[in-house]
N, C-alpha and C positions, 0 to 999 in steps of 0.2 A: 224645448228640446225635451222628447218626451221620456218620461219614463216609468220603464215597465217593473217591476219585480216578481219575477216567477219561484218565492218556495219552495223545494224541494219536499214531497208527498214522501212519507216512512214508509218503504217496502220491504217490507219482512224476511222477502227471497235473497235482497240485495246480500244479507250479511253471510247466504247459507253457500250463496254461490261465490263471495269471496273467501270465506272457507274450501268451497272445493276447485277453486283452480289454485288457493296457495298449496293445495297436494299436492294439485297436477305440478307445480311448476315446482316443486320440492325431491326432485328425484330419492333423495335418503328416507323421505315417507312414504313415497306413492310407492316403490320396487316393493319394499318388504310388505303392505297395505294388497298389492297384488298375489304376491306368496303366499300369505295368511287369507286371502280369497280363493287362492286354484287348491288350494292343498283342504280349506275348505269343503269343495266343487269334488275333490277328490274323494273326502271323506264320505257326501253326502252320496256318493254315485257308488260307492262302495267295493275301489280301485284296492289293488293291495299297497302293503305300505311301500314297497320297492316302486310304484306309477306312481304314489302320492310323492314322495320323495323327488321322482322326478318332474314329476309336474310341476312340484311347489318351488325347484331349481330353474325349471326351465323358463314358466312362465312369466319369470320377472325381466330373465333374461332378454328374452323375446318381448317385451313391452320398451327395456333399456334401450330400445334402435332406436322410437320418440325421440331420444336426446341426441342420437347422432348428428356429423357435417353433412351425412346426406341423406338423412328427414329431413334436415333444414332446409339442402335444397332444392331437396320435391314440392316440398310444401309451398316455396317461395315462389316456384313455377308456379306450381297453381293455383296460387293466391292471385300472380300476376296474370295468366287466363281468362281471370274472375274479373278483372278491371273494363269498363268499357272505353271502348275507342276513344282517341282524343275528339272531342268534338272543337268545331273549326271556330276563332276566334269569337266572339260577340264584339259588339261597340257599343255597352253598355259603357259606362265611364268606370274606371277603376275603383275600387273602394278597399280601404286598409281596414281591416279585420281584427281587432284584439282579442282571444278568449280571454276566459277565464284564468288568473292567474292569481297567485301569490302575494302578499304586501313587500316583498321582500325583490323581484323585478318591475314593481306596479310602475315605482318614479321613472326610474329610466328607459321603460320601453312606450311611456306615455310623452316621454319627451321626445324619443325618437318619433313617435307619431306625429305629433305635432311640428315637428320639425318635416317631416316630408310632405308633409297635409300644405306647408307654408310653399315647400319647396316647387308643388304642382305635381308629382307624380300620379296624386288621389286626390277623388273630388271629396269625399265623405271619408267619413272613420266609424266603422260600428263597432261598439263595445259590447261584448258576451261576455254573460257569467262572469262577471266582475263585481264588486260593490260600484254603490253609485259615486265613489271618491276619485274612482278613474274619469268616468265623466267631467266630473266637477273641475279635476285637477287642468282637463284639457281646455273646459274653460278658463282656468285659470293660464295656460299657456296661448290663448288667445283662436282658439277654436269657434269660431261661430257654429252655435244649436239649430239645426235641421232638423224638423219633423221629417218620417220617412213615412 
């Protein structure tokens, strides 16, 4: 069995990115923020109070369109067009990939992976992003280690 530990490097910008994503995904926070930015822009451009009010009202209303089903459908369609064309199935042997999971579901999925490996649909198991105990559990369940 080949062990490879990859400790995560601390990234300062991740916390800022998470804060911005939280703001973007919370309309109750984002829309007043957009109204405030629109009012600040109108004040900076020295627009009349009436224009400031309209801009502060219409900017969040226009921006809230990203939360509509139509916007979701358009974004979904655009994202599907970005996918590469399906490739021809390769002759590579099927590999079961266990991506990082929490301890709550690790036991059941590891046991299912070992069972599938014994049945034959997969020729190998690749454990990614989890602790060593997942690979050790596969060893206890009778999965022979191989170096990739």
